[in-house]
Backbone as numpy.savetxt, mean C-alpha at the origin, in Angstrom:
# Nx Ny Nz CAx CAy CAz Cx Cy Cz
1.06 -28.40 19.94 0.59 -27.06 20.24 1.67 -26.03 19.86
2.92 -26.31 20.19 4.00 -25.38 19.85 4.12 -25.19 18.34
3.89 -26.27 17.61 3.96 -26.17 16.14 2.86 -25.24 15.64
1.65 -25.39 16.17 0.54 -24.53 15.77 0.81 -23.07 16.12
1.38 -22.82 17.28 1.70 -21.45 17.67 2.74 -20.85 16.73
3.71 -21.67 16.33 4.72 -21.19 15.39 4.12 -20.86 14.04
3.23 -21.70 13.57 2.56 -21.45 12.29 1.70 -20.20 12.39
0.97 -20.05 13.49 0.13 -18.87 13.68 0.97 -17.60 13.68
2.12 -17.65 14.32 3.01 -16.48 14.34 3.51 -16.12 12.96
3.85 -17.13 12.17 4.31 -16.88 10.80 3.19 -16.31 9.94
2.00 -16.85 10.10 0.86 -16.33 9.33 0.58 -14.88 9.69
0.66 -14.55 10.97 0.44 -13.16 11.38 1.50 -12.24 10.77
2.74 -12.67 10.77 3.82 -11.84 10.22 3.63 -11.59 8.73
3.01 -12.52 8.03 2.79 -12.38 6.59 1.47 -11.69 6.26
0.67 -11.43 7.24 -0.65 -10.82 7.02 -0.51 -9.41 6.46
-1.32 -9.06 5.47 -1.31 -7.68 4.97 -1.61 -6.67 6.07
-2.46 -7.03 7.03 -2.76 -6.11 8.12 -1.55 -5.88 9.01
-0.73 -6.91 9.21 0.50 -6.74 9.99 1.45 -5.80 9.26
1.49 -5.91 7.94 2.33 -5.01 7.14 1.87 -3.57 7.31
0.56 -3.34 7.25 0.03 -2.00 7.46 0.37 -1.48 8.85
0.36 -2.36 9.82 0.68 -1.98 11.19 2.12 -1.55 11.37
3.00 -1.92 10.44 4.40 -1.51 10.50 4.62 -0.17 9.80
3.55 0.49 9.36 3.69 1.82 8.77 3.53 1.89 7.27
3.22 0.78 6.65 3.02 0.78 5.20 1.57 1.10 4.88
1.32 1.43 3.62 -0.04 1.70 3.16 -0.27 0.98 1.85
-1.54 0.70 1.56 -1.94 0.14 0.28 -2.69 1.24 -0.46
-2.23 1.55 -1.67 -2.87 2.60 -2.46 -3.77 2.00 -3.52
-4.94 2.60 -3.69 -5.83 2.23 -4.78 -6.24 3.48 -5.53
-6.38 3.34 -6.85 -6.83 4.45 -7.69 -8.31 4.71 -7.40
-8.82 5.80 -7.96 -10.22 6.17 -7.74 -11.18 5.06 -8.15
-10.79 4.25 -9.15 -11.66 3.16 -9.60 -11.47 1.87 -8.80
-10.60 1.91 -7.78 -10.40 0.75 -6.91 -9.26 -0.16 -7.30
-8.61 0.09 -8.44 -7.50 -0.76 -8.84 -6.26 -0.43 -8.01
-5.45 -1.44 -7.69 -4.25 -1.19 -6.90 -3.26 -0.28 -7.65
-2.64 0.62 -6.92 -1.58 1.46 -7.48 -0.27 0.79 -7.10
0.43 0.24 -8.09 1.67 -0.49 -7.82 2.89 0.23 -8.36
2.69 1.39 -8.99 3.80 2.14 -9.58 3.41 3.60 -9.69
4.42 4.49 -9.62 4.14 5.91 -9.85 3.65 6.13 -11.27
3.96 5.20 -12.16 3.52 5.32 -13.55 2.00 5.19 -13.69
1.33 4.70 -12.66 -0.12 4.54 -12.69 -0.86 5.82 -12.33
-0.13 6.83 -11.85 -0.75 8.08 -11.42 -0.18 9.25 -12.20
-0.98 10.30 -12.28 -0.54 11.57 -12.87 -0.90 12.67 -11.88
-0.21 13.82 -11.95 -0.56 14.92 -11.05 -2.06 15.23 -11.17
-2.69 15.38 -10.02 -4.12 15.66 -9.97 -4.99 14.43 -9.79
-4.44 13.23 -10.03 -5.22 12.00 -9.85 -5.57 11.80 -8.38
-6.76 11.31 -8.15 -7.20 10.98 -6.80 -6.90 9.50 -6.53
-6.59 9.21 -5.27 -6.36 7.83 -4.86 -6.71 7.69 -3.39
-6.77 6.46 -2.92 -7.07 6.18 -1.52 -5.89 5.43 -0.93
-5.46 5.86 0.25 -4.39 5.17 0.98 -5.03 4.43 2.16
-4.87 3.12 2.19 -5.38 2.34 3.32 -4.24 2.12 4.30
-4.47 2.54 5.54 -3.51 2.36 6.62 -4.09 1.37 7.62
-3.35 1.06 8.65 -3.81 0.02 9.59 -5.08 0.43 10.33
-5.35 1.72 10.45 -6.50 2.15 11.23 -7.55 2.92 10.42
-7.47 2.87 9.10 -8.48 3.56 8.29 -7.97 3.91 6.91
-8.72 4.77 6.25 -8.40 5.17 4.88 -8.26 6.67 4.79
-7.45 7.12 3.82 -7.27 8.54 3.55 -7.50 8.76 2.07
-8.42 9.67 1.73 -8.61 10.06 0.33 -7.58 11.15 0.04
-6.88 11.03 -1.08 -5.79 11.96 -1.38 -5.74 12.27 -2.88
-4.91 13.25 -3.22 -4.69 13.62 -4.62 -3.19 13.78 -4.83
-2.70 13.27 -5.95 -1.27 13.37 -6.27 -0.95 14.81 -6.66
-0.02 15.41 -5.97 0.43 16.77 -6.28 1.51 16.75 -7.35
2.45 15.84 -7.20 3.53 15.70 -8.18 3.96 14.24 -8.18
4.59 13.84 -9.28 5.04 12.46 -9.43 6.55 12.49 -9.67
7.29 11.71 -8.91 8.74 11.62 -9.08 9.13 10.17 -9.31
9.72 9.90 -10.45 10.21 8.56 -10.76 11.65 8.43 -10.28
12.08 7.21 -9.98 13.49 7.02 -9.62 14.39 7.46 -10.77
15.61 7.89 -10.47 16.53 8.30 -11.54 16.70 7.20 -12.58
16.67 7.60 -13.85 16.85 6.65 -14.94 15.58 5.97 -15.40
14.46 6.25 -14.73 13.18 5.64 -15.12 12.29 6.74 -15.70
11.97 6.63 -16.97 11.15 7.64 -17.63 9.68 7.40 -17.37
8.94 8.48 -17.31 7.48 8.41 -17.18 6.87 8.33 -18.52
């Protein structure tokens, strides 16, 4: 039983929903594809942010790349 509880705890910690619960969000473009880089968006593009308790429809106002990374 203790082994199963340990495995269940590890699975919960790795769950995408647990990650969202820690304050992270998953972004998807208007067509539903995952946004994994600022290079996937341009100013004015619409996207959806999924948080632990719902979704937010948003629009990119500006895009900032890390120093040394060209758009």
